[in-house]
C-alpha positions as MATLAB code, in Angstrom:
seq = 'MKYSLTAIIEKEDDGYVSLCPELDIASQGDTIELAKSNLVEALELFLETASREEIGQRLHGDVFVTRVEVAVG';
ca = [
      -2.259  -10.110   -8.914;
      -1.768   -6.998   -6.785;
      -1.502   -3.419   -7.943;
      -0.157   -0.486   -5.957;
      -2.098    2.528   -7.181;
      -2.501    6.179   -6.250;
      -5.648    7.551   -4.621;
      -6.240   11.293   -4.699;
      -9.094   12.352   -2.445;
     -10.501   15.848   -2.254;
     -13.451   17.501   -0.570;
     -16.288   18.432   -2.878;
     -19.480   20.018   -1.550;
     -20.779   17.760    1.252;
     -18.610   14.748    0.412;
     -15.332   13.552   -1.021;
     -14.240   12.538   -4.512;
     -11.530    9.921   -4.978;
      -9.496    9.419   -8.143;
      -6.983    6.836   -9.290;
      -4.936    8.698  -11.935;
      -3.166    5.554  -13.208;
      -6.445    4.121  -14.505;
      -8.559    7.304  -14.607;
     -11.201    5.761  -12.359;
     -13.096    7.829   -9.799;
     -15.584    7.320   -7.005;
     -17.034    9.285   -4.105;
     -18.247    9.019   -0.541;
     -19.552   11.006    2.408;
     -16.246   10.584    4.291;
     -12.607   10.221    3.283;
     -12.598    6.559    4.289;
     -15.812    5.842    2.386;
     -14.493    7.612   -0.718;
     -11.306    5.530   -0.483;
     -13.219    2.297    0.094;
     -15.559    3.025   -2.814;
     -12.564    3.732   -5.063;
     -10.966    0.405   -4.098;
     -14.250   -1.341   -4.928;
     -14.468    0.427   -8.310;
     -10.846   -0.464   -9.103;
     -11.341   -4.110   -8.124;
     -14.461   -4.348  -10.273;
     -12.670   -2.813  -13.258;
      -9.591   -5.022  -12.867;
     -11.721   -8.173  -12.462;
     -13.844   -7.508  -15.554;
     -11.594   -5.662  -18.020;
      -9.491   -7.494  -20.568;
      -5.705   -7.444  -20.238;
      -5.619   -5.243  -23.332;
      -7.941   -2.641  -21.827;
      -5.999   -2.625  -18.568;
      -2.760   -2.214  -20.521;
      -4.200    0.651  -22.568;
      -5.520    2.540  -19.553;
      -2.785    1.803  -17.024;
      -0.045    4.385  -17.025;
       2.631    4.598  -14.390;
       4.932    7.267  -13.127;
       2.257    9.361  -11.464;
       3.785   11.996   -9.221;
       1.729   13.876   -6.659;
       3.440   16.909   -5.198;
       2.756   20.451   -4.097;
       4.044   23.536   -5.861;
       4.321   27.158   -4.796;
       2.963   29.801   -7.144;
       3.724   33.513   -6.749;
       0.995   35.927   -7.818;
       1.437   39.699   -8.036;
];
């Protein structure tokens, strides 16, 4: 089975943090690519070991990532 999931990666201190909001699973790495690769590994491990019920409970779709403009002052 294949899943198409979202990866949000942001710089934090000397590395990068990656998050999959659909399953609320995160990882990290020294580079963007390593953070992404580590997140894929964490997701694969979760999906291989979790029960269908747990996956169903945690998996939520319709995640939208966008930018917004905020006026201050």
